[in-house]
C-alpha positions as CSV (number, residue, x, y, z in Angstrom):
1,M,68.0,-15.1,83.0
2,F,68.7,-16.0,86.7
3,P,66.5,-14.9,89.6
4,Y,68.0,-12.1,91.6
5,Q,67.4,-9.8,94.6
6,L,67.5,-6.1,94.3
7,L,68.5,-3.5,96.9
8,N,68.0,0.2,96.1
9,V,70.7,2.2,97.7
10,T,69.8,5.6,96.3
11,Q,67.4,6.8,93.5
12,H,70.0,6.1,91.0
13,Q,72.1,3.3,92.5
14,S,71.0,-0.3,93.1
15,I,72.8,-3.4,94.2
16,V,71.8,-6.6,92.4
17,M,72.8,-10.2,93.7
18,A,71.8,-13.5,92.5
19,E,69.5,-15.6,94.7
20,R,71.5,-17.8,97.2
21,E,71.2,-21.5,96.8
22,P,71.8,-23.9,99.7
23,Q,75.1,-25.6,99.6
24,R,73.5,-28.9,100.9
25,Y,70.2,-30.3,102.0
26,L,70.5,-32.2,105.4
27,S,67.8,-33.7,107.6
28,K,68.5,-34.9,111.2
29,V,66.1,-37.9,111.7
30,E,65.2,-40.4,114.4
31,I,64.3,-43.7,113.1
32,L,62.4,-46.2,115.0
33,T,62.1,-49.8,113.5
34,E,59.5,-52.5,114.1
35,N,61.9,-54.5,116.2
36,G,62.4,-51.5,118.6
37,K,65.8,-50.3,117.3
38,Q,66.2,-46.5,117.6
39,V,68.7,-44.7,115.2
40,E,69.6,-41.0,115.1
41,T,71.2,-40.0,111.8
42,E,71.6,-37.3,109.3
43,I,70.3,-37.9,105.7
44,L,71.6,-35.9,102.7
45,V,70.3,-35.6,99.2
46,N,71.9,-38.3,97.1
47,K,73.4,-40.0,100.2
48,P,70.5,-42.2,101.5
49,Y,70.5,-44.0,104.8
50,S,70.1,-47.8,104.7
51,I,68.3,-49.7,107.5
52,G,66.6,-53.0,107.5
53,G,66.4,-53.5,103.7
54,W,65.1,-49.8,103.3
55,K,66.9,-46.9,101.8
56,I,65.7,-43.5,103.1
57,Y,66.2,-40.7,100.6
58,Q,65.7,-36.9,101.2
59,L,63.8,-35.5,98.2
60,S,63.0,-31.9,99.1
61,Y,62.4,-29.4,102.0
62,D,60.3,-26.2,102.4
63,S,62.3,-24.0,100.0
64,T,60.2,-20.9,100.9
65,R,61.7,-21.0,104.5
66,G,65.2,-21.8,103.2
67,K,67.7,-22.8,106.0
68,W,65.0,-22.3,108.7
69,S,62.8,-24.9,107.2
70,D,61.5,-27.6,109.7
71,I,59.9,-29.7,106.9
72,S,61.7,-32.4,104.9
73,V,60.3,-34.7,102.3
74,L,61.6,-38.2,102.7
75,E,61.2,-41.2,100.4
76,L,61.5,-44.8,101.6
77,V,62.5,-47.4,99.0
78,R,62.7,-51.2,99.4
79,D,63.9,-53.4,96.5
80,P,64.2,-57.1,97.6
81,W,64.9,-58.2,94.0
82,L,68.0,-56.1,93.7
83,P,70.6,-58.8,94.6
84,F,69.0,-61.1,92.0
85,V,69.4,-58.3,89.4
86,Y,73.1,-58.0,90.2
87,V,73.6,-61.8,89.9
88,G,71.9,-61.7,86.5
89,I,74.2,-58.8,85.3
90,Y,77.3,-60.7,86.5
91,L,76.1,-63.9,84.7
92,M,75.5,-61.9,81.5
93,I,79.2,-60.5,81.7
94,A,80.6,-63.9,82.4
95,G,78.6,-65.3,79.5
96,A,79.8,-62.6,77.2
97,V,83.5,-63.2,78.2
98,L,83.0,-66.9,77.8
99,L,81.5,-66.4,74.4
100,L,84.6,-64.5,73.3
101,F,87.0,-67.3,74.2
102,T,84.8,-70.0,72.8
103,A,84.2,-68.1,69.5
104,Q,88.1,-67.8,68.9
105,K,88.6,-71.6,69.5
106,S,85.9,-72.5,67.0
107,R,87.5,-70.3,64.3
108,E,90.7,-72.2,64.6
């Protein structure tokens, strides 16, 4: 069911062990911005680094080389409309709460 590695000790004995999986994916990067700012940081999977309105995510690495990999796949995401989305969500919640209070008054 799971991938494994096999080590034959003798003709009749073998040692079987599950493939090792990395405990974390980490990239040490140096970021240069348009305005000349230079930042050295570490980016982990699911822990992006934010700079200048951009978020930098680590997507993958060279899995064939394992921990000796010197290749990382990074994704840069910029979402300038995100604050407006949050304002809209908060307005909808406030409207729902207000509707609950005004609906009870109209029943009375």
